[in-house]
Structure formats: structure tokens, C-alpha cells
KEVEX-197549 format. One record per residue (C-alpha): x, y, z. Coordinates in Angstrom, 1 decimal. Last residue first. Layout:
BEGIN
ATOM      c1      c2      c3
ATOM       X       Y       Z
...
***
This chain:
BEGIN
ATOM      c1      c2      c3
ATOM    42.5    13.2   -12.1
ATOM    41.1     9.6   -12.0
ATOM    37.6     9.5   -10.5
ATOM    37.0     5.9    -9.4
ATOM    34.1     3.5    -9.2
ATOM    34.2     0.2    -7.3
ATOM    32.3     1.7    -4.2
ATOM    29.6     2.9    -6.5
ATOM    28.4    -0.6    -7.1
ATOM    25.8    -0.7    -9.9
ATOM    22.7    -2.7    -9.5
ATOM    22.4    -6.3   -10.9
ATOM    22.8    -7.7   -14.4
ATOM    24.2    -6.1   -17.6
ATOM    26.7    -4.1   -15.6
ATOM    28.5    -1.0   -16.9
ATOM    31.7    -0.8   -14.9
ATOM    33.5     2.3   -13.7
ATOM    36.4     4.7   -14.3
ATOM    35.2     8.4   -14.5
ATOM    37.9    10.7   -15.7
ATOM    36.7    10.5   -19.3
ATOM    33.3    11.9   -18.3
ATOM    30.5     9.5   -18.5
ATOM    27.5     9.5   -20.9
ATOM    25.2     6.5   -20.6
ATOM    23.0     4.8   -23.2
ATOM    21.8     1.5   -21.8
ATOM    19.9    -1.1   -23.7
ATOM    16.4    -2.3   -22.9
ATOM    14.6    -5.2   -24.3
ATOM    11.6    -3.8   -26.1
ATOM     7.9    -4.4   -26.7
ATOM     6.5    -6.7   -24.0
ATOM     2.7    -6.8   -24.2
ATOM     1.2    -7.9   -20.8
ATOM    -1.0   -10.7   -19.7
ATOM    -1.3   -11.7   -23.3
ATOM    -3.1   -15.0   -22.8
ATOM    -1.9   -16.5   -26.0
ATOM     1.5   -15.0   -27.0
ATOM     2.5   -13.3   -23.7
ATOM     1.6   -15.8   -21.0
ATOM     1.2   -19.0   -23.1
ATOM     4.2   -18.4   -25.3
ATOM     6.5   -17.4   -22.3
ATOM     5.3   -20.4   -20.3
ATOM     5.9   -22.9   -23.1
ATOM     9.4   -21.6   -23.7
ATOM     9.9   -21.8   -19.9
ATOM     8.9   -25.4   -19.8
ATOM    11.2   -26.2   -22.7
ATOM    14.2   -24.6   -20.9
ATOM    13.4   -26.3   -17.6
ATOM    13.4   -29.7   -19.3
ATOM    16.8   -28.9   -20.8
ATOM    18.2   -27.8   -17.4
ATOM    17.1   -30.9   -15.5
ATOM    16.6   -29.9   -11.9
ATOM    12.9   -28.9   -12.0
ATOM    11.8   -26.9    -8.9
ATOM    11.1   -23.5   -10.6
ATOM    10.1   -25.2   -13.8
ATOM     7.1   -26.9   -12.2
ATOM     5.9   -23.5   -10.8
ATOM     6.2   -21.9   -14.2
ATOM     4.4   -24.9   -15.8
ATOM     1.5   -24.6   -13.3
ATOM     1.3   -20.9   -13.9
ATOM     1.1   -21.3   -17.6
ATOM    -1.6   -23.9   -17.2
ATOM    -3.8   -21.2   -15.8
ATOM    -4.4   -19.2   -12.6
ATOM    -6.3   -16.0   -13.1
ATOM    -4.4   -12.9   -14.2
ATOM    -4.5    -9.8   -12.0
ATOM    -2.2    -7.8   -14.4
ATOM    -0.1    -6.8   -11.3
ATOM     0.6   -10.5   -10.4
ATOM     2.6    -9.6    -7.2
ATOM     4.1   -13.0    -7.3
ATOM     3.3   -16.5    -5.9
ATOM    -0.5   -16.5    -6.6
ATOM    -1.0   -16.0   -10.4
ATOM     2.7   -16.2   -11.3
ATOM     3.6   -13.1   -13.2
ATOM     6.7   -11.5   -11.8
ATOM     8.4   -14.2    -9.8
ATOM     7.5   -17.0   -12.1
ATOM     7.9   -15.4   -15.5
ATOM    11.0   -13.4   -14.8
ATOM    13.1   -14.4   -11.8
ATOM    12.5   -18.0   -12.5
ATOM    13.7   -17.2   -16.1
ATOM    17.3   -17.1   -14.7
ATOM    19.9   -14.4   -14.8
ATOM    19.6   -12.7   -11.4
ATOM    17.7    -9.6   -10.2
ATOM    17.0    -9.1   -13.9
ATOM    15.3    -5.8   -14.8
ATOM    11.6    -5.5   -15.3
ATOM     9.5    -2.8   -16.9
ATOM     6.2    -1.1   -16.4
ATOM     3.8     1.0   -18.4
ATOM     0.1     1.0   -17.7
ATOM    -3.1     0.0   -19.4
ATOM    -6.8     0.0   -18.3
ATOM    -5.9     2.4   -15.5
ATOM    -6.8     1.2   -12.0
ATOM    -9.2     3.0    -9.7
ATOM   -12.1     0.8   -10.7
ATOM   -10.0    -2.2   -10.0
ATOM    -9.5    -1.3    -6.4
ATOM    -5.7    -1.1    -5.7
ATOM    -4.6    -4.3    -4.0
ATOM    -2.6    -5.6    -7.0
ATOM    -0.4    -2.5    -6.9
ATOM    -0.6    -0.3   -10.0
ATOM    -1.2     3.0    -8.2
ATOM     1.7     2.4    -5.8
ATOM     4.0     2.5    -8.8
ATOM     2.6     5.7   -10.2
ATOM     2.7     7.5    -6.9
ATOM     6.4     6.5    -6.4
ATOM     7.2     7.4   -10.0
ATOM     5.6    10.8   -10.5
ATOM     2.5    10.4   -12.6
ATOM     1.8    10.8   -16.4
ATOM    -1.5    10.1   -18.1
ATOM    -2.2     9.1   -21.7
ATOM    -5.7     8.9   -23.0
ATOM    -6.3     6.2   -25.6
ATOM    -8.7     6.7   -28.5
ATOM    -9.2     3.8   -30.9
ATOM    -8.9     3.6   -34.6
ATOM    -7.1     0.2   -34.4
ATOM    -4.0     0.8   -36.6
ATOM    -3.7     4.6   -36.6
ATOM    -5.1     5.2   -33.1
ATOM    -3.2     2.4   -31.5
ATOM     0.0     3.6   -33.1
ATOM    -0.6     7.2   -32.1
ATOM    -1.1     6.3   -28.4
ATOM     1.9     4.1   -28.5
ATOM     4.0     6.9   -29.9
ATOM     2.7     9.4   -27.3
ATOM     3.5     6.9   -24.5
ATOM     7.0     6.3   -25.8
ATOM     7.7    10.1   -26.1
ATOM     6.4    10.7   -22.5
ATOM     8.5     7.7   -21.3
ATOM    11.6     9.2   -22.8
ATOM    11.1    12.7   -21.2
ATOM    10.2    11.6   -17.7
ATOM     7.0    11.1   -15.8
ATOM     5.8     7.6   -15.0
ATOM     3.2     6.0   -17.3
ATOM    -0.6     5.5   -17.4
ATOM    -2.5     4.4   -20.5
ATOM    -6.2     5.3   -20.2
ATOM    -9.2     4.0   -22.2
ATOM   -11.9     5.7   -24.3
ATOM   -14.5     3.1   -25.1
ATOM   -14.6     1.0   -28.3
ATOM   -17.9     1.4   -30.0
ATOM   -16.5     1.2   -33.5
ATOM   -12.7     0.7   -33.4
ATOM   -12.4    -0.5   -37.0
ATOM   -14.7    -3.4   -36.1
ATOM   -15.2    -3.4   -32.3
ATOM   -16.9    -6.7   -31.3
ATOM   -13.9    -8.8   -30.1
ATOM   -13.7   -10.3   -33.6
ATOM   -13.2    -6.7   -35.0
ATOM   -10.4    -6.1   -32.5
ATOM    -8.7    -9.4   -33.5
ATOM    -9.0    -8.6   -37.2
ATOM    -7.6    -5.1   -36.8
ATOM    -4.6    -6.5   -34.9
ATOM    -4.1    -9.2   -37.6
ATOM    -3.9    -6.5   -40.2
ATOM    -1.5    -4.4   -38.1
ATOM     0.9    -7.2   -37.4
ATOM     3.8    -6.2   -35.1
ATOM     4.9    -9.3   -33.2
ATOM     3.1   -11.5   -30.7
ATOM     4.9   -14.0   -28.5
ATOM     8.0   -16.3   -29.0
ATOM    11.6   -15.4   -29.4
ATOM    14.1   -17.6   -31.2
ATOM    15.5   -18.4   -28.8
ATOM    13.4   -18.8   -25.7
ATOM    14.8   -17.3   -22.4
ATOM    15.6   -20.3   -20.2
ATOM    18.7   -18.9   -18.6
ATOM    18.7   -15.1   -19.2
ATOM    21.3   -13.9   -21.7
ATOM    18.8   -12.9   -24.4
ATOM    15.8   -11.1   -23.0
ATOM    13.0   -12.5   -20.8
ATOM     9.5   -11.2   -21.5
ATOM     8.6   -12.1   -25.0
ATOM     7.8   -10.0   -28.1
ATOM    10.8    -7.7   -27.8
ATOM    12.4    -5.2   -30.1
ATOM    16.1    -4.4   -29.3
ATOM    17.9    -1.9   -27.1
ATOM    18.9     1.7   -27.9
ATOM    17.5     4.7   -29.8
ATOM    14.3     4.8   -27.7
ATOM    12.0     6.7   -30.1
ATOM    13.3     6.1   -33.6
ATOM    14.9     2.7   -33.7
ATOM    13.4     1.0   -30.7
ATOM     9.8     2.3   -31.2
ATOM    10.1     1.7   -35.0
ATOM    11.1    -1.9   -34.5
ATOM     8.3    -2.5   -32.0
ATOM     5.4    -1.3   -34.1
ATOM     2.8    -1.9   -31.5
ATOM    -0.6    -2.9   -33.1
ATOM    -0.1    -6.6   -32.4
ATOM    -0.1    -6.0   -28.6
ATOM    -3.3    -3.9   -28.8
ATOM    -5.0    -6.5   -30.8
ATOM    -3.9    -9.4   -28.6
ATOM    -5.2    -7.5   -25.5
ATOM    -8.6    -6.9   -27.2
ATOM    -8.8   -10.6   -28.2
ATOM    -8.0   -11.6   -24.6
ATOM   -11.2    -9.8   -23.4
ATOM   -10.8    -8.6   -19.8
ATOM    -9.1    -5.7   -21.5
ATOM   -12.5    -4.0   -22.3
ATOM   -13.2    -4.1   -19.4
ATOM   -11.2    -4.4   -16.2
ATOM   -10.1    -7.8   -14.8
ATOM    -7.1    -8.1   -17.1
ATOM    -5.6    -4.7   -16.1
ATOM    -3.1    -4.7   -19.0
ATOM     0.6    -3.9   -18.8
ATOM     2.5    -2.5   -21.7
ATOM     6.1    -3.7   -21.5
ATOM     9.7    -2.7   -21.0
ATOM    12.3    -5.5   -20.6
ATOM    15.6    -5.5   -18.8
ATOM    18.8    -7.5   -18.9
ATOM    20.6    -4.4   -20.1
ATOM    22.5    -4.4   -23.4
ATOM    25.3    -2.0   -24.4
ATOM    26.1     1.7   -25.0
ATOM    28.7     4.0   -23.5
ATOM    29.0     7.6   -24.7
ATOM    32.1     9.6   -23.8
ATOM    33.8     9.2   -27.2
ATOM    30.5    10.3   -28.9
ATOM    30.6    13.4   -26.7
ATOM    33.9    14.5   -28.1
ATOM    33.4    13.8   -31.8
ATOM    29.8    15.0   -31.8
ATOM    27.6    13.2   -34.3
ATOM    27.0    10.3   -31.9
ATOM    25.8    12.8   -29.3
ATOM    23.3    14.3   -31.7
ATOM    21.9    10.8   -32.5
ATOM    21.8     9.9   -28.8
ATOM    19.8    13.1   -28.1
ATOM    17.4    12.3   -30.9
ATOM    16.9     8.8   -29.5
ATOM    16.1     9.9   -26.0
ATOM    18.6     8.8   -23.3
ATOM    17.8     5.5   -21.7
ATOM    15.8     5.6   -18.4
ATOM    17.1     3.8   -15.3
ATOM    19.0     6.8   -13.8
ATOM    22.4     6.4   -15.4
ATOM    21.7     8.5   -18.4
ATOM    24.2    11.3   -17.5
ATOM    27.5    11.0   -15.6
ATOM    29.9    13.6   -14.2
ATOM    27.2    16.3   -13.9
ATOM    27.6    20.0   -13.7
ATOM    30.2    20.2   -16.5
ATOM    28.0    22.2   -18.9
ATOM    27.7    19.1   -21.2
ATOM    26.4    17.0   -18.3
ATOM    23.9    19.7   -17.3
ATOM    22.7    19.8   -20.9
ATOM    22.4    16.0   -20.9
ATOM    20.2    16.1   -17.8
ATOM    18.1    19.0   -19.1
ATOM    17.4    16.9   -22.2
ATOM    16.6    14.0   -19.8
ATOM    13.8    15.9   -18.2
ATOM    13.0    14.1   -14.9
ATOM    16.0    15.5   -13.0
ATOM    16.4    14.6    -9.4
ATOM    20.1    15.1    -8.4
ATOM    22.2    12.4    -6.9
ATOM    25.3    13.6    -5.1
ATOM    27.9    11.0    -4.2
ATOM    30.6    11.7    -1.7
ATOM    33.9    10.1    -0.7
ATOM    34.8     8.4    -4.0
ATOM    37.9     6.2    -3.5
ATOM    36.5     3.2    -1.6
ATOM    39.3     0.7    -1.0
ATOM    40.2     2.1     2.4
ATOM    36.5     1.7     3.4
ATOM    36.7    -2.0     3.0
ATOM    35.0    -3.0     6.2
ATOM    32.7     0.0     6.2
ATOM    33.0     2.0     9.4
ATOM    34.0     5.2     7.6
ATOM    30.7     5.1     5.6
ATOM    31.4     7.1     2.5
ATOM    28.9     9.9     2.0
ATOM    25.6    10.0     0.2
ATOM    23.6    13.0    -0.9
ATOM    20.0    12.9    -2.3
ATOM    18.8    15.9    -4.4
ATOM    15.9    18.0    -5.5
ATOM    12.3    16.9    -5.2
ATOM    12.8    16.1    -1.5
ATOM    16.2    17.3    -0.2
ATOM    17.6    14.1     1.3
ATOM    20.9    14.4     3.3
ATOM    23.4    12.0     4.9
ATOM    22.6     8.7     3.2
ATOM    25.4     6.2     4.0
ATOM    27.9     4.6     1.7
ATOM    30.2     1.5     1.7
ATOM    27.8    -0.9     3.3
ATOM    26.8    -1.6     7.0
ATOM    24.0     0.8     7.5
ATOM    22.1     2.5    10.3
ATOM    19.6     5.3     9.3
ATOM    18.3     7.7    11.9
ATOM    19.4    11.2    10.9
ATOM    19.3    10.4     7.2
ATOM    15.7     8.9     7.4
ATOM    15.7     5.1     7.0
ATOM    14.4     4.4    10.6
ATOM    11.4     6.7    10.1
ATOM     9.1     3.8     9.5
ATOM     9.6     2.7    13.1
ATOM    12.2     4.7    14.9
ATOM    13.2     2.6    17.9
ATOM    12.1    -0.9    16.7
ATOM    13.6    -0.3    13.3
ATOM    16.9     1.0    14.8
ATOM    17.1    -2.1    17.1
ATOM    16.3    -4.5    14.3
ATOM    19.2    -3.3    12.1
ATOM    18.7    -4.9     8.7
ATOM    20.4    -7.9     7.2
ATOM    20.0    -8.3     3.4
ATOM    17.4   -10.8     2.3
ATOM    15.2    -8.4     0.4
ATOM    18.3    -6.7    -1.1
ATOM    19.2    -9.8    -3.2
ATOM    22.6   -11.5    -3.2
ATOM    21.4   -14.7    -1.5
ATOM    18.7   -15.0    -4.2
ATOM    21.6   -15.5    -6.7
ATOM    22.8   -18.6    -4.8
ATOM    19.2   -19.6    -4.5
ATOM    19.3   -20.1    -8.3
ATOM    20.2   -23.7    -8.0
ATOM    16.9   -24.4    -6.2
ATOM    16.4   -27.8    -4.6
ATOM    12.9   -28.0    -3.0
ATOM    11.1   -26.3    -0.1
ATOM    14.4   -24.8     1.1
ATOM    16.2   -24.8     4.4
ATOM    18.4   -21.8     5.0
ATOM    21.2   -21.8     7.6
ATOM    23.1   -18.9     9.1
ATOM    26.5   -19.1    10.7
ATOM    28.3   -16.1    12.3
ATOM    26.5   -15.5    15.6
ATOM    25.5   -19.2    15.9
ATOM    23.1   -21.5    14.1
ATOM    21.1   -18.4    13.0
ATOM    18.0   -20.1    11.5
ATOM    16.0   -19.8     8.3
ATOM    13.4   -22.2     7.0
ATOM    10.3   -20.4     8.4
ATOM     8.7   -22.5    11.2
ATOM     9.7   -19.8    13.7
ATOM     7.2   -17.4    12.0
ATOM     4.4   -19.6    13.2
ATOM     1.2   -18.5    11.5
ATOM    -2.3   -17.2    12.4
ATOM    -5.5   -16.7    10.5
ATOM    -8.3   -14.1    10.8
ATOM    -5.9   -11.1    11.1
ATOM    -4.3   -11.6     8.6
ATOM    -4.9   -14.1     5.8
ATOM    -1.6   -16.0     5.7
ATOM     0.0   -15.7     2.3
ATOM     3.4   -14.8     3.7
ATOM     3.5   -17.7     6.1
ATOM     2.5   -20.3     3.5
ATOM     4.8   -18.9     0.9
ATOM     7.8   -18.8     3.3
ATOM     7.2   -22.3     4.6
ATOM    10.6   -23.6     3.5
ATOM    12.6   -21.0     1.6
ATOM    11.9   -21.1    -2.2
ATOM     9.2   -18.5    -1.5
ATOM    11.9   -15.9    -0.8
ATOM    11.4   -14.0    -4.1
ATOM     7.7   -13.8    -3.1
ATOM     8.5   -11.4    -0.3
ATOM     9.3    -8.7    -2.9
ATOM     6.3    -6.4    -2.2
ATOM     7.0    -6.7     1.6
ATOM     3.6    -6.2     3.3
ATOM     5.3    -6.2     6.8
ATOM     2.2    -7.6     8.3
ATOM     2.5   -10.7     6.0
ATOM     5.7   -11.8     7.7
ATOM     8.1   -12.8     4.9
ATOM    10.3    -9.7     4.9
ATOM    10.5    -9.6     8.7
ATOM    11.5   -13.3     8.9
ATOM    14.2   -12.8     6.4
ATOM    15.5    -9.6     8.1
ATOM    15.5   -11.2    11.6
ATOM    17.4   -14.2    10.3
ATOM    19.9   -12.0     8.6
ATOM    20.4    -9.9    11.7
ATOM    20.8   -13.1    13.8
ATOM    23.6   -14.1    11.5
ATOM    25.6   -11.2    12.8
ATOM    26.7    -7.7    11.9
ATOM    28.5    -6.3    14.9
ATOM    27.2    -3.0    16.5
ATOM    29.4     0.1    15.9
ATOM    26.6     2.6    14.9
ATOM    27.6     2.2    11.3
ATOM    27.0    -1.5    11.5
ATOM    30.0    -3.8    11.8
ATOM    31.7    -6.4     9.7
ATOM    34.7    -8.3    11.2
ATOM    33.3   -11.8    11.7
ATOM    32.8   -12.7     8.1
ATOM    29.9   -15.1     7.7
ATOM    29.6   -18.8     7.0
ATOM    26.5   -19.5     4.9
ATOM    24.7   -22.9     5.1
ATOM    22.3   -23.9     2.3
ATOM    20.0   -26.9     3.0
ATOM    17.7   -28.2     0.1
ATOM    20.2   -29.3    -2.5
ATOM    19.9   -33.1    -1.7
ATOM    23.6   -33.3    -1.0
ATOM    23.5   -30.3     1.3
ATOM    24.9   -27.0     0.1
ATOM    27.8   -25.2     1.5
ATOM    28.7   -21.5     1.8
ATOM    31.8   -19.3     2.1
ATOM    33.0   -15.9     3.4
ATOM    29.4   -14.7     3.5
ATOM    29.0   -10.9     4.0
ATOM    30.2   -10.4     0.4
ATOM    31.3   -13.5    -1.4
ATOM    31.1   -13.5    -5.2
ATOM    28.4   -14.4    -7.7
ATOM    29.5   -13.8   -11.3
ATOM    28.2   -11.0   -13.5
ATOM    31.8   -10.5   -14.6
ATOM    32.4    -6.7   -14.3
ATOM    29.5    -5.7   -12.0
ATOM    30.1    -8.7    -9.7
ATOM    26.9   -10.0    -8.3
ATOM    27.2    -9.9    -4.5
ATOM    26.7   -12.5    -1.7
ATOM    25.4   -12.5     1.8
ATOM    24.2    -9.0     1.0
ATOM    25.6    -5.7     2.2
ATOM    23.5    -2.6     2.8
ATOM    24.3     1.0     1.9
ATOM    25.3     1.1    -1.8
ATOM    22.9    -1.6    -2.9
ATOM    20.1     0.3    -1.0
ATOM    20.8     3.3    -3.2
ATOM    20.2     1.3    -6.4
ATOM    17.3    -0.7    -5.1
ATOM    15.1     2.3    -4.4
ATOM    15.2     3.9    -7.8
ATOM    15.3     0.5    -9.5
ATOM    12.1    -0.6    -7.9
ATOM    10.9    -3.3    -5.4
ATOM    12.1    -2.1    -2.0
ATOM    10.2    -3.0     1.2
ATOM    12.6    -5.4     3.0
ATOM    15.7    -3.4     2.0
ATOM    14.1    -0.2     3.5
ATOM    15.3     2.8     1.5
ATOM    11.8     3.5     0.1
ATOM    10.1     4.9    -3.0
ATOM    13.4     6.3    -4.1
ATOM    13.4     9.6    -5.9
ATOM    12.8     9.6    -9.6
ATOM    14.5    10.6   -12.9
ATOM    18.0    10.1   -11.5
ATOM    21.1    12.2   -11.8
ATOM    24.8    11.8   -10.9
ATOM    27.6    13.9    -9.4
ATOM    30.6    12.1    -8.0
ATOM    32.7    13.8    -5.3
ATOM    36.2    13.3    -4.0
ATOM    36.7    15.2    -0.8
ATOM    40.3    16.3    -0.2
ATOM    39.4    20.0    -0.1
ATOM    36.4    20.5    -2.3
ATOM    37.5    18.4    -5.3
ATOM    38.4    20.2    -8.5
ATOM    36.2    18.8   -11.2
ATOM    37.8    16.2   -13.4
ATOM    39.1    17.4   -16.7
ATOM    37.5    16.4   -19.9
ATOM    34.7    19.0   -19.9
ATOM    32.4    18.7   -22.9
ATOM    34.5    21.2   -24.9
ATOM    34.4    19.6   -28.5
ATOM    31.1    21.2   -29.2
ATOM    30.6    24.3   -27.0
ATOM    29.4    23.7   -23.5
ATOM    25.7    23.4   -23.0
ATOM    23.9    26.5   -21.6
ATOM    22.7    25.9   -18.1
ATOM    19.3    24.3   -17.9
ATOM    15.6    25.1   -18.2
ATOM    14.2    22.8   -20.9
ATOM    12.1    24.7   -23.5
ATOM    14.3    23.6   -26.5
ATOM    14.3    20.0   -25.4
ATOM    10.5    20.0   -25.0
ATOM    10.2    21.3   -28.6
ATOM    12.5    18.5   -29.7
ATOM    10.3    15.9   -27.8
ATOM     7.1    17.3   -29.4
ATOM     8.7    17.1   -32.8
ATOM     9.8    13.5   -32.1
ATOM     6.3    12.5   -31.3
ATOM     4.9    14.2   -34.4
ATOM     7.5    12.4   -36.6
ATOM     6.4     9.2   -35.0
ATOM     2.8     9.6   -35.9
ATOM     3.6    10.5   -39.5
ATOM     5.5     7.2   -40.1
ATOM     9.3     7.1   -40.0
ATOM    10.8     6.5   -43.4
ATOM    11.9     3.0   -44.3
ATOM    15.4     1.7   -43.7
ATOM    16.1    -0.9   -46.4
***
């Protein structure tokens, strides 16, 4: 039986509804008149209008780590391979074909010979070798360099202590055999390297543009791309505009000429703009639509037909700074995790997705089934906090939970704050920041005294394997390790699983790792596996991928 929402959730929803009423936006169209006809194009230019809750942190493939950066990079730079948005299968992109040595350690990619950069230069294997080396070099400070650690000597080079130590970049296991053949030598067999080959970190970048313009090479007037779209205008805090790259190898197959992405952090405003006909899609920008908006949409016969829902291979979690008191005590971390009413969060705040107690969601190879970890247990939460020396919250310091600013995240933060107060009788301050500032503020090199005690982050699959989850996100040395966990048995098992070839052995290892990291050590507290709730006008024809970024070049506007 569905129980009534607790008092704290009703308060959160009231705040959200007030925010919706105060949002500045054009008046929504009348019910049943959400705008079924495609907007008249300006001349022959077919334009798609989207929204996002944050600007990109970077448009440099070697430096990107977040959804808001990866999505535009996906449109501008081609990978060796691509993850098909419809089937989730790996397909050729720059590479026409590839072979694997008998021992599984040498991968050879044969490239198309007809792909050019937007300045007319050919895309060659040397561009891929340059990109891989640049990403791994410690001076680049690539936050995603660890995804390349399966390449021979990548970890050793990337972890070199600069400037006291030196390294030989030519010892990295990547080599342009000729202009259109690139070879990777791995540390050990890794079946998932096929998926690594699709990732932005490994995509070719234009060395000459980087050398000429430095950090400014990705600005609209300087950027050189090889994909279907090119950034032509960036109005900070307002809008990014992309136009079709006429030099793209399949430009004739790209129907949408121009994509305008508006920055809208309030999702009630975003939906209002969609209803007024000023957006063609709403809810695309990483954050699900708020639950009360979804309920209203489902009750509307026209809007409900335009709502698309489904699973995303993505998990939202509360991160703990494990080296900062009081969260240096595992009992405190366990108490805070057990005090999260995950079902209520999903049902009444998010309105999509499913509750989570482990990191990897269903559909990821190696994700435990049934789930492991810590579930909602208020009595156990109180007992753990008392055992840590804070009975009924007595003597517990005021701590901070930091999140990035948008309507849904504000509602989630308020709900968490209220749950921790009701169950544990502790005071948690909540603090919102714009996404690029927020993300930089949780980096592992931020001094611990500047870190919040808790913070919100999420993870979406780069490829459907647990290696991309527990190993590449939380390994104590071979990942960013944002919680700052010390090395334990969990890290040893994650490393073992990354090179194990027996699938059944890998599954058991990952089950152990998930339980150790999130059920016993509680490096973070996962609380829901995301779903998507996206509004799209009837004239928009597109895929809704579970894995990988969207490909705008496959979308169409049908008049």
C-alpha cells in the first residue's frame, strides 16, 4: 500500500511548487495546445532548440569528465568507434575495422582515409597517438586519464611525480604504424577496450590548433573539429549555438543544421518554455524533470503523449569526504546512508528511476543482482550514530552538504537534509554552486579543510561494464577517488577483476567489491539509479539511449 509522504517531503514539495510559481517564463500554452507543428525554419535552416542546466566545464576531449562537457564534445569530435544510440552496440566510426592479437593485448585499428578536420587537414593515426599521449601526460592533468590505464605504461606515466621524476612518453603503448593504422598495446587482456575506443578521452585532437592557441583552442573562433557539428557562438550564462560542419564526412546525412542550447537551471521554467513553443525538447540536460511536473504532464492528454520515460545507466549518490571529521568514522557514514529513505526520494521527489543501494545499476556487466549495500533502516541508523559517540545526534557538529544548482537537486538536497534531521537529529547545511565551480571544488587535490563533509555526484556509464564503475571511479590510486579512500581489499579485488578473463569470476569479484565499498566501507551512499523524463515535440524523431551520449546528427525534425 502506498503510504502518505512524511512531513519533511511535503515541505520540500511545497518549496518546489512555490519556486515553480515564481519562475520567470513565457506563459504556458493552454492544455491540449503544446505545439504539435514544427517551428517554421529561418530560410532553409533546420533548427533544434534544447536546454541544459549547466554550461560545459571544457570542450577539450582530453580534459572532459562531466555530462555537460561530454555531450557537446560527442557532437564535434569523432571516436575510433561509437556506441549506437538505438542498439547500444559498438560500431565503426573513424576506424573501419580492428583486430586483436591472440593474447588479447594488441589492438590494431584501421582508419578511414577520407575524414578531414574542419580546417581541411586530414585526420590521421598520428592525431590519435598525439591525443592518447597528451591525455596520459601528467602535465595535462586530464581528469579521465585513468580510463586509459589499460594501455601499457599509461598508469606509470600518468602517476609520475612531476617535476621531481621523469618519464618516457614514447614508452606508452600507442603507436601510429602509418597514417591510417594505429596500434595499442595493453597491460593485460581487456575485453572492454573496444568500449574504451569510443570514449572522448581517446578521440583525436588537432595538435596544431592546440599549439597555436593553447587553452583558447576550443573557443568558437579557434576550434577545429572533425564531427557533425561545430560550436559557432557561446554566450556565457545564456546560450551555446552549434552549426553543421560542412566538412563532416557524412554531412549529407545530417538533417538538423543548427542546434541552440539555452542555459536554464530552473526546470519549471524549462517546461514552461517547452509548453509555449520556445523549446523543442525539455528534460534532456542531465537532470530529470521534478516529480510534481511529471505528475502534471501525465495528467495532460497532449503533454503525456510527448513524455518519454525509461532507464538511464546512471546512479546518483551522496559522497563523503572520508578524511574529514566526522565522516572519517565509518559508523557515521553508515548512519547517514541508512537514514536515506530511497523509495520516498524516487517516488515523491525524483519521479523516475529506481532506489539504489549499490553503485552499478541493472544492465551493467557485473552489477550484483540482487543489489548489495545499505538500505533505509532508521533504527539501525540511530544505533550506528550512537555507537559513533553521538546518541540521538548529541554533540554532532553542523556539517555541509554541497550540490550543483538546479530545481531537482535543490529538492533532493532539502529532502536529504530533512531525513537526516528526522532520523539522526543532526543539522546539515545545504549549499548550492554552479556546476563547473561545484565540480572543481570536489577534486581530490582540493585541501581537505576546503571540502564539504558531503556532496552530491552521479555517474553515468561510459560503457556497460563494472570496470567503468567501481574501478574507474573509486579505486584508491587508479581513479580520481574523490572520497579519498585508503587502499583496502576492495581495491585489490577491483584491480583483479579488471584483468580477469573468466566472466563468472569477474561477476563474483564485483559483487564483493560493491558490498565492501558501499555496504561496509561506505565510500559513498548511492540512493537512486536514474531514469529519464524527456518532453519532445511530436515532430522530433530521435533515440533515447540508455548508454552513451546522444548523437544529434541522427535526430530529425519532420515537418
